[in-house]
N, C-alpha and C positions, 0 to 999 in steps of 0.2 A: 170820593172818600166819605168818611162818616163824621166830618167836623160838625154837622148839624146834630148828630147823635150825642156828641160831647156836650153841646149846649143844652140839649134836652135832658141828659143825665144830670147836669148841674142844677137845672130847674127842679127836677124831681127830688134830688138829694136835699136841697134846701127846704123843699115843701115837707118832706118827711121829718127832717129835724125840727122844723117849726111846729108841726102838729104833735110830734112825740113829746115835746117839752110841755105840752098841755095835758098829757095823759094823767089820770088819777091812778092811785094804787090799784083800784079795782079794774080799771081799763087795761092796765099793763098785763094783768093775768087773765083777762077775758078770752074765751075761745075766739080765734079769728075765723074767717071763712076759708082759710087754708087748712085742709083736713089734718087734724092731729096737732096743730100748732096754736099756741096762745099768741096774743099780740106781741109779747116779749120775744117769743121764738121767731116770729117773722123779722123783727128788728135784728135779732141775733144772726139770722141767715143773711140779711143784707149787710151786716157788719162784717161777716166772714168774707162775703164777696168783695167788699170794699178793700179789705187788707190783702186780698189774694195777689194783687199786682204790686203791693208795697212790701209787706212783711207778714206772710201767712203764719198762723200758729202751727207749730209742729204737731203732728198726730201723736196721740199718746202711745207709748211703747207697747201697751197691751192690746192695741187696736187689732181686731180681726180683719181679714181681707174685706175691702169695701164691697157692699152689695152691688150687683150688676145694674139694678134699677137706679138711674141717675137721681131721681127724686129722693129715694131713700138714702143716697149718699149724703144729702144735705142734712139729714137727721143726725148723722155722726157729729158734724161740726156745730150744730145747734146744741146738742147734748153737752159738748165740751164747755159750754157757757152756762150750764144750768145752775151752777153755784154762784154766779155773778149777781151783783145787784143790778137793778134796772138802770141806775145811773151809770154803772160801768159799761153796760151794753150800749147805751145811747152814746156815751163818750167815745167808745170804740168806733161806732158807725160814723159819728160826726168827724172825728179826727182822720181816720183812714179814708173815708169818703172824700174829704177835702184834699188829702194828699194824692189820691188817685186822680182827681181832676187836674192836678198840676202835671201829671205824667202822661195822661192820655193824648194831649196834642202831639207829642213826639211820635206816637204810633200812627198818626194820620199822614205822615210824610214818607215819600218813597226814599229808598227802596223797601223800607220796612213795612209800609202800609199794606202792600200786596202780598207779602209773604204769608203763605198758608200754614195754618196750624190745625191739628186735630183736637177737637174738644171731645173727650171720651163720652161715648153714648149719644152725642148730638150731631156729629158730622165734622166736616172740614170747612174752615172759613178763613178769609184774609184777616190779618191781625187788626186792621182798622175797624172791622165789624164788631170787635169786642165791645165797643161803646154802644152799639145798637143793642147787643144782648143785655147789657146792664140797664140801659134805658127801658127796655121791655120789662125786665124783672122789677124795676122800681115802679113803673106805672102799674103793672099788674097787682103788685102787693099793696100799694097805697090805695088805688082806686077800687080794687075789686075784693081785696082780702081784709084790709084794715078798717076802711070807712064804709059807712052806710051808702047804698041800701043793702049790700051783701055783708059787709063787715059790721063789727059791734060798735065802732066809734062814730058818734054823731058830730060831724064837723063840716063846716062849709069850706070846700076846696075851690081854688080857681078852676074854671073850665079849661080843658086842654086846648092847645092851638094846633094848627097844621104843622108848624115847625117842631112841635113836641111829639106829635103822633106819627109823622112820616117815618122817623127812624124805628119806632116800635113796630109798625106794620112791615117795614122793610126786613127787619129781623125775622118776623114770622114767615115771610115768603122765602127768605133764604133758607130757613130751617125746614120748611114743609117737605121738600123732596128728600130730606136726609134723616130726619129724626125717628121715623117709624119703619122705614124699610119696606119689606114685602107686605107687611100687615096693611099699610095704607095703599100701596100700589095695587094690591088685589081687590081693594074695596072700590076703586075707581072704575066704573063701567062705561063712562063716556066723558069726553072733555067737559069741564065745568068752568064757567066764568064766574068769578067772585067779584061782584060790583060793590065797592065800599063807598059809603057816603059820609058827609061831615068831615071834621078834622081827620086827616090821615087818609082821606078817600082816594080812590083810584080803581082801575079795572084791570084785572089779571085773569089769565086762563091757565088752569092746571090740566095737563094732559099727559099721556104716556109717550115717552121717547120711542120713536120707531127704531132707533139704533140699539139702545140699551134696555128698553122695556121699563126703565125707571121713570119717575115723575119729573116733569119739567114745568116751570112757571114762566109764562111769557106775558108781555104787556098786551092789552087789547081784549076784545070780546069775541073770541073765536070758539067758544064752547057750544055744545049742543043744548045745554041747560044753563040758565043764569040764576045765580043766587045773589040777592041784594040784601045788604045789612049795613047799619052804621059801623064805621071802623072801630069805634070804642066797644061796640057789642061783639065784634069779631074777636077781639082779645078775650072776651068772656067765653064765647062758645067755641072758638078755635083752640082754646086750651082745655076744653072739657069742663070748664067751671059751670056752665049753664047749657041747657038743651038748645041746639041750633034752631029748632022749630019755633021757639019763643021769640026769636029775633030776626028771622029771615023770611023773605018773600022769594018764592021759587017760580021762575018762568020756564016752563018745560016739564018734561016727565020726571017727577020727583023720584020715581023708582030707579032712575039711572044714577042718581047722586046721593040718595038717602044713606046708603051704607058708608059712603066716603065721608059725608058730613058727620055721621055718628061716630066714626072711627078716629077722625082727626083729633090729635091731642098734642099741640105744640108746647114745648117747655123752654 
């Protein structure tokens, strides 16, 4: 189950609250490294996700049909908070994030934990993995979008641990075969081993299923080409935030995997 993910999410939640309480007025409205969002918009997005499990805000009655692009759907809910003060945005995140943490342990117990639900645009997952997805979202936004070197906020953050990164990486490999469909499947020309180092490290191989033709992820180093990267860097290039070539070492014919690595965009 994802009990480890609940603990990781709790650590990231408190880390975000602590650092956000130090933001100046100018930092709150600074452009983040998340395209199109200011720092306050990133916190608004995290707040929206925090209350999703508890008491989601109702959509405005005049809302047009949601865009098919999952990332752009988030813009709708960020815009709903555009007239709020930054204090209100942070209070929402802190309050509902804490409330969510009290509810998540119940989703890690059977029979509920293994019940599968569809996440629109992202695939199908067991309920317990929701904690992984939120941990992934919190790590990505805090360490890659809000704070330096990519983000505008200069703060010293604690280095992440194995226990914090493992659930983040697990979510990415759960989502990899589902989130992009044929676009990513057609870009894979040979099985590729992704060897991650440092906190959250491990070795997995992505290949085509002989039965379905879709992608599968297995433990081990069975690929024709091996790509090595720090796990924390994988979050950056595996989500399309940074070019994979700046963080990866490739052992084998790069022509077999270059299109796959360039196409990969986990959310």
